[in-house]
C-alpha positions in Angstrom: -0.1 -0.2 -0.1 2.5 2.8 1.1 4.2 2.5 -1.9 5.2 4.3 -4.7 6.1 7.6 -3.1 8.9 8.1 -0.2 11.8 6.9 0.2 13.8 6.2 3.6 16.1 8.7 5.2 20.1 7.5 4.1 21.7 7.9 7.5 21.6 11.5 8.3 23.3 13.4 6.2 20.8 13.4 3.6 17.0 14.3 3.9 15.5 12.7 1.1 13.3 10.2 3.6 10.5 10.6 2.0 7.9 8.8 3.7 4.1 7.9 3.0 3.6 5.9 1.9 6.6 4.2 0.5 8.3 3.0 -1.9 7.8 -0.2 -0.3 9.3 -2.7 -2.9 10.9 -0.5 -5.3 9.9 3.3 -6.4 9.1 4.3 -9.8 8.9 8.6 -9.8 10.2 11.4 -8.4 8.3 11.9 -5.1 8.3 16.0 -5.7 7.3 15.8 -9.5 4.0 14.9 -11.0 2.5 11.4 -11.3 2.9 10.2 -14.9 0.3 8.6 -16.1 -0.1 5.4 -18.8 -2.4 3.8 -20.6 -4.9 6.5 -19.8 -8.7 5.7 -21.4 -9.8 9.1 -21.6 -8.8 10.1 -24.4 -9.9 7.2 -26.5 -12.9 7.1 -28.6 -15.9 6.2 -27.3 -16.7 2.2 -27.5 -19.1 1.2 -30.5 -21.8 -2.0 -29.4 -22.2 -0.3 -25.7 -23.0 3.0 -23.6 -22.8 3.5 -20.2 -26.5 3.5 -18.4 -27.6 6.2 -16.7 -27.9 5.6 -12.6 -27.5 8.2 -10.0 -26.3 7.4 -6.6 -28.3 10.0 -3.9 -26.2 10.8 -0.6 -29.1 10.2 1.9 -26.4 10.1 5.0 -28.7 12.9 7.1 -31.7 11.9 6.1 -31.3 7.9 6.5 -30.2 9.5 10.1 -26.5 8.5 10.0 -23.8 10.2 12.4 -20.8 8.9 12.4 -17.6 10.2 12.1 -14.6 8.3 11.8 -11.7 8.8 14.7 -8.0 8.0 13.7 -6.8 9.7 17.5 -4.3 11.4 15.0 -2.4 14.5 17.3 0.7 15.0 14.9 3.1 12.4 15.8 1.8 10.5 12.6 1.6 7.0 13.7 1.1 4.3 11.1 -2.3 3.0 12.3 -3.7 6.2 11.9 -3.9 5.8 7.8 -5.8 2.7 7.5 -9.6 2.8 9.3 -11.9 1.6 9.4 -14.8 -0.8 8.0 -18.5 -1.2 7.6 -20.8 -3.9 7.2 -24.2 -4.3 6.0 -25.8 -7.1 8.3 -29.8 -8.1 9.1 -28.8 -8.9 13.1 -32.5 -8.6 13.7 -34.0 -11.0 11.2 -36.5 -8.4 10.0 -35.6 -8.9 6.5 -34.0 -5.3 6.2 -30.5 -4.6 6.3 -28.9 -2.6 9.3 -25.3 -1.0 9.1 -22.2 -1.7 11.6 -19.7 1.0 11.5 -16.2 0.0 12.9 -14.3 3.4 14.7 -10.9 3.5 16.2 -9.8 5.9 19.0 -7.8 8.0 20.9 -4.2 6.9 21.6 -3.8 7.0 25.5 -3.1 10.1 27.2 -3.9 12.3 23.9 -7.9 11.9 24.4 -10.2 14.5 22.7 -13.7 15.2 23.0 -16.5 12.5 23.3 -16.4 8.7 23.6 -15.8 6.9 19.7 -16.7 3.7 19.2 -18.9 1.2 17.5 -22.5 2.3 15.8 -24.6 -0.1 15.0 -28.2 1.5 12.9 -30.8 -0.6 12.9 -33.2 -0.3 9.1 -36.6 0.9 9.5 -37.2 0.9 6.2 -37.4 3.4 3.5 -34.3 4.8 3.5 -34.3 5.9 7.5 -32.2 3.9 10.4 -31.9 4.8 13.8 -29.2 5.2 16.4 -29.2 1.1 18.6 -25.8 1.0 19.7 -26.1 1.3 23.2 -29.9 -0.4 23.3 -27.7 -3.7 21.9 -25.0 -3.4 24.1 -22.2 -2.4 21.2 -21.3 0.9 22.8 -17.9 0.1 23.1 -14.4 1.5 22.3 -11.3 -0.2 20.8 -8.7 0.7 17.8 -11.0 -1.0 15.6 -10.0 -1.8 11.9 -12.2 -4.4 10.6 -15.8 -6.5 10.8 -16.8 -10.1 9.7 -20.2 -11.4 9.9 -21.6 -14.9 10.1 -23.4 -17.0 12.7 -20.8 -18.8 14.4 -22.9 -20.8 16.5 -25.7 -21.8 13.9 -28.1 -20.2 16.3 -29.9 -18.5 13.3 -28.6 -15.0 14.5 -25.2 -13.4 12.8 -22.8 -12.7 15.4 -19.7 -9.9 14.6 -16.2 -10.0 15.0 -14.3 -6.4 15.2 -10.5 -6.4 14.3 -7.9 -3.7 15.6 -5.0 -2.4 17.1 -4.8 -4.2 21.0 -6.5 -6.8 20.4 -9.8 -8.2 18.6 -13.5 -8.7 19.6 -16.0 -11.5 19.2 -19.5 -10.5 19.8 -22.3 -13.0 20.1 -25.6 -12.3 19.0 -28.6 -13.0 21.8 -31.3 -13.3 19.5 -31.5 -9.7 18.4 -32.2 -8.4 21.6 -28.6 -7.3 22.3 -24.5 -8.1 21.5 -22.2 -10.1 24.6 -18.6 -10.0 24.4 -17.2 -13.6 24.1 -13.5 -12.9 23.1 -12.1 -14.1 26.0 -14.6 -17.5 26.2 -13.8 -18.3 22.5 -10.0 -17.4 23.0 -9.8 -15.5 19.6 -8.9 -11.8 21.3 -5.1 -12.7 19.5 -1.1 -11.8 20.7 0.3 -9.0 21.7 -2.4 -6.8 23.5 -3.0 -3.6 24.3 -0.6 -2.4 27.1 -1.7 -2.8 30.5 -0.1 0.4 32.0 -1.0 2.9 29.4 0.6 6.0 31.2 3.6 5.9 29.2 1.7 4.3 26.0 4.2 6.0 23.5 7.3 4.8 25.3 6.0 0.8 24.3 8.5 -1.4 22.7 6.7 -4.9 22.9 4.6 -5.7 19.4 1.1 -4.5 19.7 -1.4 -6.7 17.5 -2.3 -4.8 14.2 -5.2 -6.6 13.0 -6.9 -5.6 10.0 -9.5 -7.9 7.0 -11.1 -10.8 8.5 -13.4 -13.2 7.7 -15.9 -16.4 8.9 -15.9 -19.4 6.4 -16.1 -23.0 6.8 -12.9 -24.2 5.5 -13.2 -28.0 6.3 -16.9 -28.6 5.8 -18.1 -29.3 9.4 -21.0 -27.3 9.0 -19.5 -25.0 11.5 -18.2 -21.2 10.4 -13.9 -20.8 11.0 -12.5 -17.2 11.6 -9.3 -16.0 9.4 -8.0 -13.1 10.9 -5.5 -10.7 8.8 -2.4 -9.4 10.5 -0.4 -6.8 9.1 3.2 -5.8 10.8 4.9 -6.2 13.5 4.1 -2.8 15.1 4.7 -0.7 18.7 4.3 3.0 19.3 8.7 2.9 19.8 9.4 1.6 16.4 6.9 4.1 14.6 8.3 6.9 16.7 12.1 5.5 16.5 12.3 6.2 12.8 12.8 9.7 11.1 9.8 9.6 8.1 9.4 12.5 6.5 8.2 14.3 3.5 10.6 17.0 2.6 13.6 16.3 4.8 11.7 18.3 8.2 8.5 17.5 8.5 7.1 14.2 10.1 4.7 12.1 7.7 3.5 8.7 8.0 5.5 5.9 7.5 6.0 3.2 4.8 4.8 -0.8 5.9 8.5 -2.2 4.8 10.0 -0.3 8.2 8.3 -2.7 9.8 8.4 -6.7 10.4 5.6 -8.9 8.7 3.3 -10.5 10.9 1.3 -13.8 10.6 -2.5 -14.3 9.7 -4.5 -16.8 11.7 -6.5 -19.5 11.6 -9.1 -20.1 14.0 -11.0 -23.5 13.9 -14.6 -23.5 15.4 -14.9 -27.1 17.6 -18.3 -26.3 18.6 -17.3 -24.9 22.2 -14.5 -22.7 21.2 -12.0 -21.7 18.7 -8.5 -22.8 18.5 -5.6 -21.4 17.0 -5.2 -23.6 13.8 -2.7 -21.5 11.8 0.6 -23.7 12.3 -1.0 -27.0 11.2 -2.9 -26.2 8.2 -0.4 -24.2 6.6 -1.4 -20.5 6.8 2.1 -19.4 8.6 4.4 -18.1 5.8 8.6 -17.9 6.6 11.5 -16.9 4.6 14.9 -17.3 5.7 16.8 -14.2 6.1 20.6 -14.2 6.0 22.5 -17.7 5.4 23.5 -20.3 7.8 23.4 -20.7 11.5 23.1 -17.1 11.1 20.1 -16.7 9.1 16.3 -16.6 10.9 12.9 -17.0 9.5 10.7 -14.2 9.0 7.3 -13.7 8.5 6.5 -12.9 4.7 2.8 -11.3 4.8 1.7 -7.9 5.3 -1.9 -8.4 4.9 -4.8 -5.8 4.5 -7.2 -7.7 2.6 -9.1 -11.4 2.2 -11.0 -13.0 0.1 -12.3 -16.5 0.6 -13.9 -18.1 -2.5 -13.8 -21.8 -4.3 -11.3 -21.3 -6.8 -11.0 -24.9 -8.4 -14.8 -25.6 -7.9 -13.7 -28.8 -5.8 -16.7 -27.7 -3.1 -13.8 -26.5 -0.4 -12.9 -22.7 -0.1 -9.6 -20.9 -0.5 -7.9 -18.1 0.9 -6.4 -15.2 -1.1 -4.6 -12.6 0.7 -3.4 -9.0 -0.9 -0.2 -8.0 1.0 0.8 -4.1 1.3 4.6 -4.6 -0.7 5.1 -7.9 -0.4 3.6 -10.7 -2.6 0.1 -11.6 -2.3 -1.2 -15.7 -0.9 -2.9 -17.9 -2.5 -3.8 -20.5 -0.1 -5.0 -23.5 -1.6 -7.5 -25.9 0.3 -6.2 -29.6 -0.1 -7.1 -33.3 1.8 -4.8 -33.7 5.0 -5.8 -36.5 6.9 -3.4 -35.6 9.8 -4.5 -32.0 10.3 -7.2 -30.6 12.4 -10.6 -31.1 10.5 -9.1 -33.3 8.1 -8.0 -30.3 5.7 -5.3 -27.6 5.5 -3.9 -25.3 2.9 -1.0 -25.2 1.0 0.5 -21.7 -0.4 0.8 -21.2 -4.5 0.4 -17.5 -5.5 3.8 -18.0 -7.2 2.8 -20.9 -9.4 -0.5 -19.3 -9.6 0.3 -15.8 -10.9 -1.5 -14.6 -8.2 1.4 -13.4 -5.8 2.3 -10.2 -8.4 0.4 -8.1 -10.8 1.5 -7.4 -14.4 4.8 -9.2 -15.5 7.3 -8.5 -13.1 7.7 -10.1 -9.9 7.6 -7.0 -8.3 4.8 -6.5 -5.2 2.6 -3.4 -5.1 0.6 -2.3 -2.0 -2.3 -4.1 -1.9 -5.7 -3.3 0.2 -9.0 -4.5 -0.9 -9.6 -7.5 -2.9 -12.4 -9.2 -4.5 -13.7 -12.3 -6.8 -16.7 -13.1 -9.5 -17.8 -14.1 -12.4 -17.5 -10.8 -14.4 -18.2 -12.5 -17.6 -20.0 -15.8 -18.2 -17.8 -18.6 -17.3 -15.1 -16.0 -16.7 -13.7 -15.2 -13.6 -11.2 -13.3 -11.8 -9.6 -11.3 -8.8 -10.4 -7.1 -8.2 -7.1 -6.1 -6.5 -6.8 -2.5 -5.2 -3.7 -1.1 -5.4 -1.7 2.0 -4.0 -1.5 5.2 -6.5 0.4 5.4 -9.2 -0.2 1.2 -9.3 -3.1 0.4 -11.0 -5.5 -1.7 -9.6 -4.8 -5.5 -10.2 -7.3 -7.7 -12.3 -6.1 -11.7 -12.0 -8.4 -13.0 -15.1 -9.2 -16.9 -14.1 -7.4 -18.9 -17.3 -10.4 -21.1 -17.7 -12.5 -22.7 -15.3 -11.4 -24.4 -12.7 -8.0 -23.4 -13.4 -5.0 -22.4 -10.6 -3.8 -20.2 -13.3 -4.0 -16.1 -13.4 -3.0 -13.4 -15.9 -3.3 -9.7 -14.9 -5.7 -8.3 -17.8 -6.2 -4.9 -16.2 -4.8 -2.9 -19.7 -7.2 -5.4 -21.8 -10.4 -4.9 -19.9 -10.1 -1.0 -20.0 -8.7 -0.9 -16.0 -5.5 -0.1 -16.0 -5.3 3.6 -16.8 -7.8 5.2 -15.3 -7.1 3.7 -12.0 -3.5 4.0 -11.7 -3.6 7.7 -10.3 -5.6 7.1 -7.3 -4.8 5.1 -4.0 -7.1 2.8 -3.9 -8.6 1.0 -0.7 -11.9 -0.4 -0.5 -13.0 -2.5 -3.7 -15.4 -4.7 -4.5 -17.8 -6.4 -7.7 -21.4 -5.5 -7.9 -24.4 -5.3 -10.6 -25.2 -1.8 -10.0 -27.2 -1.4 -13.0 -28.7 -4.9 -12.9 -27.8 -6.1 -16.5 -26.3 -9.1 -15.5 -22.6 -8.5 -15.2 -20.5 -7.3 -12.4 -19.3 -3.4 -12.7 -16.5 -2.6 -10.2 -16.2 0.1 -7.6 -13.1 1.4 -5.6 -13.3 3.8 -2.5 -10.0 6.4 -2.5 -8.4 8.6 -0.7 -4.3 9.5 0.2 -2.5 8.5 3.4 -0.8 11.4 4.0 -2.8 14.5 4.4 0.4 16.7 3.2 0.8 14.6 0.0 0.2 17.7 -2.5 3.2 19.5 -0.8 5.7 17.3 -2.8 3.1 15.6 -5.5 1.0 18.3 -6.9 -0.2 15.4 -9.0 -2.1 13.8 -5.9 -4.7 14.8 -3.2 -5.5 13.5 0.2 -9.1 13.3 -0.2 -10.0 11.6 -3.6 -13.3 11.0 -5.5 -14.7 6.8 -5.9 -14.0 5.2 -9.0 -16.9 3.3 -10.8 -16.1 1.1 -13.8 -19.4 -0.3 -15.9 -19.1 -3.3 -17.6 -19.3 -3.2 -20.7 -19.6 -7.2 -21.7 -17.6 -6.9 -24.7 -14.6 -9.0 -25.1 -11.4 -7.8 -27.4 -11.5 -4.4 -26.6 -12.1 -2.2 -23.4 -14.6 -4.6 -21.1 -14.9 -1.9 -18.4 -16.0 1.8 -18.8 -15.2 4.2 -16.1 -18.7 5.6 -15.3 -18.7 10.0 -15.1 -21.0 11.8 -12.8 -23.2 13.1 -15.9 -24.1 9.4 -15.7 -24.2 8.4 -12.2 -24.7 11.4 -10.1 -22.0 13.8 -8.6 -22.5 12.6 -5.0 -20.9 9.2 -5.8 -17.6 11.0 -6.5 -17.4 13.1 -4.1 -13.8 13.5 -2.9 -13.0 11.8 0.5 -10.1 10.1 2.6 -11.7 6.5 0.9 -11.0 3.2 3.1 -13.9 0.5 4.0 -16.6 0.5 1.6 -19.6 -2.2 1.6 -23.4 -2.4 -0.6 -26.8 -3.7 0.2 -30.7 -3.4 -0.5 -31.4 -1.0 1.8 -34.8 -0.2 0.6 -35.9 -3.7 -1.1 -36.3 -2.7 -4.7 -33.6 -5.0 -6.1 -31.3 -2.2 -7.0 -27.7 -2.1 -4.4 -26.8 0.9 -2.3 -23.7 2.1 -1.4 -21.6 3.0 1.9 -18.2 4.5 2.1 -16.4 5.2 5.1 -13.8 8.0 5.6 -10.8 7.9 7.4 -10.7 10.4 10.0 -13.9 11.7 8.6 -18.1 11.2 8.3 -19.5 7.7 6.7 -21.7 8.2 3.3 -24.4 6.1 2.6 -25.7 6.6 -1.2 -29.1 5.7 -2.7 -29.0 3.4 -6.1 -31.8 5.3 -8.1 -32.0 2.7 -10.3 -33.7 4.4 -14.0 -32.8 1.1 -15.9 -35.7 -0.4 -15.9 -33.9 -3.8 -15.7 -35.4 -6.7 -13.8 -33.9 -8.8 -10.6 -34.1 -11.2 -8.7 -32.8 -11.5 -4.6 -31.9 -15.0 -2.8 -32.0 -15.3 0.6 -29.9 -18.8 1.8 -29.9 -20.7 4.6 -27.9 -23.6 5.6 -29.6 -25.9 8.2 -27.1 -25.1 10.7 -26.2 -28.8 11.0 -24.3 -30.3 6.9 -24.0 -26.3 6.3 -23.6 -23.3 8.3 -27.0 -20.9 8.9 -25.3 -17.8 7.1 -24.9 -20.4 3.7 -21.4 -18.8 3.6 -19.2 -21.0 1.5 -22.6 -21.4 -1.1 -22.7 -21.5 -4.7 -25.4 -20.6 -7.4 -26.1 -21.2 -10.6 -28.9 -19.5 -12.3 -30.2 -19.8 -15.4 -32.2 -18.0 -18.2 -32.7 -19.7 -21.5 -28.7 -19.7 -22.8 -27.7 -17.3 -20.2 -26.1 -18.5 -17.3 -25.1 -16.8 -14.0 -22.8 -18.0 -11.2 -22.5 -16.0 -7.8 -21.2 -17.7 -4.3 -22.2 -16.0 -0.4 -19.2 -14.8 0.8 -17.9 -13.7 4.1 -16.0 -10.5 4.3 -14.7 -8.8 0.7 -13.2 -5.8 -0.3 -11.3 -4.0 2.5 -11.9 -3.9 6.5 -15.6 -4.8 5.4 -18.5 -7.2 4.6 -21.5 -6.0 2.3 -24.7 -8.3 2.6 -25.0 -11.6 2.5 -28.3 -12.0 0.0 -27.6 -12.1 -3.1 -29.0 -9.9 -5.8 -28.6 -11.2 -9.8 -29.6 -8.7 -12.4 -31.9 -10.0 -15.4 -31.4 -7.1 -17.6 -34.4 -7.3 -19.9 -35.0 -11.0 -19.4 -38.8 -11.3 -17.5 -38.5 -15.5 -16.7 -35.8 -17.1 -14.5 -35.8 -21.1 -15.5 -33.7 -22.0 -12.9 -31.5 -21.5 -9.4 -29.7 -24.1 -8.2 -27.9 -24.0 -5.2 -24.8 -25.9 -4.2 -24.6 -25.7 -0.5 -21.2 -25.3 1.2 -19.7 -28.5 3.4 -18.8 -31.9 3.0 -22.4 -33.8 3.7 -24.2 -30.8 2.6 -26.2 -33.3 0.4 -27.8 -32.5 -2.9 -28.5 -29.2 -4.3 -31.0 -27.3 -4.2 -33.6 -26.7 -7.6 -36.4 -24.2 -7.4 -37.8 -23.5 -10.5 -40.8 -21.3 -9.6 -39.7 -17.8 -9.3 -41.4 -14.5 -9.4 -39.2 -11.7 -10.9 -38.4 -8.6 -8.8 -38.8 -10.3 -6.0 -36.9 -11.9 -3.2 -36.6 -15.8 -2.9 -35.7 -17.2 0.5 -34.3 -21.3 -0.1 -33.7 -23.3 2.9 -31.3 -26.7 2.8 -33.6 -29.5 2.8 
């Protein structure tokens, strides 16, 4: 992430210390000059055979009753965690069929408190685009240095639970049948190592590493019908380590430092045993080490600097795989394989390099990677979308055939590379915003350094989001950047974008969007439709025995004549965030769905469910038989 702009100071003599956001793995360009752009599609003629639809997004934050402003705790010392947060989730916590909204907050640093008490915010959806703050009522008025969120029913009682990541430790909240949440972190053993120091009176002098968890997701990796938990950890961070380094933009003024100044950290896989979680990271092959040095003097170091995670069944074998987006180091692809001697009978083999997922483009150079998503963006074609640092285009890793463990970055071919190169991208997801049956994509953008424009005139701290419409065309630009004239100006209002998510908040079939700003407000944007396209919406429920009740990991196949659309129910996606679990399928002008086939997750899931009597433009609940 923090990569292409900053340099480390060279031993005191010269103050070329570029900092912020750094040169991670090889900088390109002069930090003091304009950022170059390559492959910009902006100057190309209009596409033939495709026209961007007019679908406006309207900012309804105030009208909806959302009163949230993220607190990053910054007070002038410029410590790395201040640049990173935070996430957001859509969930139906009370099972009323309406998507509620959970916003993650960070907090003030010990000894440097400001006004008010930062904390999580839970808003209940009252319908018709309005929400009420039920944080205190639901017992979620909790203050922590929060980062990300994952949603899933880990105990199969029919109500989704919450996992919150953060600096200083993570929290698991059990949903008490929609009446409130109980902190069960210690009982379930998922707090993570290296927690907040007990004595905070000298916090800035604390030397021991403090947990720095980022994205997380629920998944059933061993197919036992219970949701397990995967947690990304960023770097080995402490206040002393951060403040002990001379990060600057201009040789004088302190700036935020790059991740390469810190050692990497290991991700964690918690297996759900039924009465708690056990850390199986080592046994399951999740830990990734590399030898540093030679001979007996060499040591093993953690490779990962993980910010985004995506779980999906890449090869279609019925077992979920895990892809991790790393910042300035190679990405990971954990392939789920049989392992009779391991907990749950399954384990993972890290295959990022041989599959082509480790690096983008043709070079073996790591980018700064933040948010990540996966989807079938064209019939029979799947890809990973990865949001990268400024001056680095988004990565678009196309799978080379159904089920193939081989990927190629086709961002240039698909028309994404040039237009996505300039912004610093965090939140990222696929969604069908115009309901034409094709997955479009959105990124939430914003820089890390408030004063970046002083040394890089081509950059700004607050940046507009980007929306790309899927043209459906092969052999030319597959995605076209959407302008304000087609989507309205509200979506593109500059902000220091981080987490993002989507959901149908008003039940009309169109997918609405929430964007979270670092140190700023969240924005809720209503999709006003206008295309006249048809849709179906699927709410899947596992039986809680063979498959998890949230149906995370279920695969769906929708047939309409000779058209086939595939989707998956996934946990967290993008950056620090989780979108809704129900699946919305855009039908375009089709007026009939021939069948929907659901492939349930779990090794004993039983037969798939085939449903044929579907009414378009409606919600259908499908339960495991």
